[in-house]
N, C-alpha and C positions, 0 to 999 in steps of 0.2 A: 597104663601110660607107656609111652614109648620114647620118651625124652631123657632116658638115663636116670631119671630121679625115682624110678620104682624102688620099693624098700621089700627086699626078699626074705628077710627073718622076722616074722611078727613075733611079738611077745606071746606067749601061750598061757592059758588060763587067767588066773588072778595075778600073773606076775606083771610089774611095769615093763614097757618098752625100755629099753637100755641102750643109751646113745654115748659114744665116747669121742670128744673132739681131740684131734692130734696136731701139734706144731713141732717146732724144732727143740725149743728149750723149756716148754709149758709155763712160761712167765708172761707172755704177751696175748697171743692171738687164742690158743686154746682156753686159757682159762677165762679169757673174755667171751667166746663162745658159750662155754658153759653157764657162766654168770648171766648172759644175757637170756639164753633159752631159759634158763630156771625162773628168772623175771618174768618173761611172756607167758610161761606155763602158768606161775601164780596168777598172773592179771587174768587168765582164763580160765582158773580154776581147774587145771589139768595137772597138778603136781602128783596125784596118784597114780597117774597113767603112765609117767614116764621119769626115769632117773637119768641124771647126766653126771658124766665125769669128764676129766681130760688128763692128756699125759702129754709127753714129749719124747721124740724119737732119741733124743740126747738126754743123758741123766746128769750133766754137770750142774743143774739148778734145783736138785731134787731137796725138798723140804723147804724151798722159799716160797714166799708169798710171791702173788702176780706183781709184776713190775710196777713201780709207783707212777710212772708216766701213763701206763694204761689205767691204773686205778683213777688217777685224775682224769682222764679223758672220758672214762666210765661214768664217773660223778657229775662232771660238766655235761655231758650230752644228754645222759639217761636219769640223773639222780640216784646212780646205782652204786652202791658199796659192795666192791668185789671181795669175795672171799676164796680159801682155798690154798693148797700149796702144791708146789710142783713134784711131779713123781714121772718116772721114764715108764715108757709104753713096756708091757710085760706080755710074755708068750699067750697066758691064759687070756688075757683082755681080747684076743681074736675070737675065741670060742664063747667067752661070757657075755660080749655086748652084741645086740641085734643090729647095730648100724655103728660103723665107724668112719668119721669124717676128717679128711685131711685137709689141711688149711692151704696147702700147694702141692704141686706135682713132684717135687723131691720127696716131701713127707708120705705122698701116696705111694710112691715106688720103695720108700723105706719100709712103709708098713707091709706090702705085700712082699718083700725080701723075707719076712718072718714067717712067710707062710708058703713054704716051697712045694707044699701037695696041693697048693690052691684050693684048700678047703673052705677057706672064708672069704675068698676073692670078692665073691657078690655082695657082701656085707660092707665093703670098703669103698666109700665114694667121696668125691670132691664136695668141700662146703659150699662153694660157689654154685655148684649145680642147682641149689636151692633159691638163688637170688630171683627175686621178681621185678627188681627195678633197675638193678646192676648188671652190667655186660661183663664186667672181668671175669676172668677164669680161675685167678687166685687170690687167696687173700694176702695182700702184701705183708711182708716183714717189717714192722715199723722199728724195729730195736736200735738201728744205727741212725735213724731220723730224727726229725723234730716233732713238737707237739702235733702238728697238723696231720701228720702221719697215723698218729693214734687215733684220733678223731675219725679220721677216714676208714680205718679198721673198725672202730666201733659201729659206724653208719654202714658199712658193708655187711657186717655180722648182724645187725639188727634186721635187715633186709632177708638175709638168707634164713635165719632162725624163725622168720615169720613165715617164708615160705616152707620151711621144713614142717612146722606145725599144720600148715594147709596140707601139705603132702601126705602127711601121717594120717590126717582125718579122711582125705580122699582114698586113701588104700584101706582105710578102716583099722589102722594098727592103732588109732586112739579114737575115742568118740568125742564127737563136738561138745 
């Protein structure tokens, strides 16, 4: 592929492909992406091939569950009960994960700042690069908005996660 969605660090051997979703506080967008991806992988019988996690570039929400408004949107839109607790992005995440997906440009650059030697730059991508039906470049932060913003994020992430699975299958990083 030449559209910027190619995945450069495939899982090796019997190890599952490891994906890390990253936003600012790890209570809205990235845990929603993690939970939606896990939901879609389970629907397709692919949970043994991919493991997902999420983190925030800031650590002030560490240990907190996903935002209640995001949980409500996931339940209303997908009948999905979100799980997880916030954690900050760690330096070792850059090495341990095969693909690191930033929700917006600020997150993208914050991730890359943690890699001054640029050893892991190729595995950091934008989440919206995998959208099939939405043309937006970034997943908007719904934190300071109303319920509609959370629903919009859920639907955007559903599209991007579906496209991500397709991309992983096309590149052979997971089997169909």
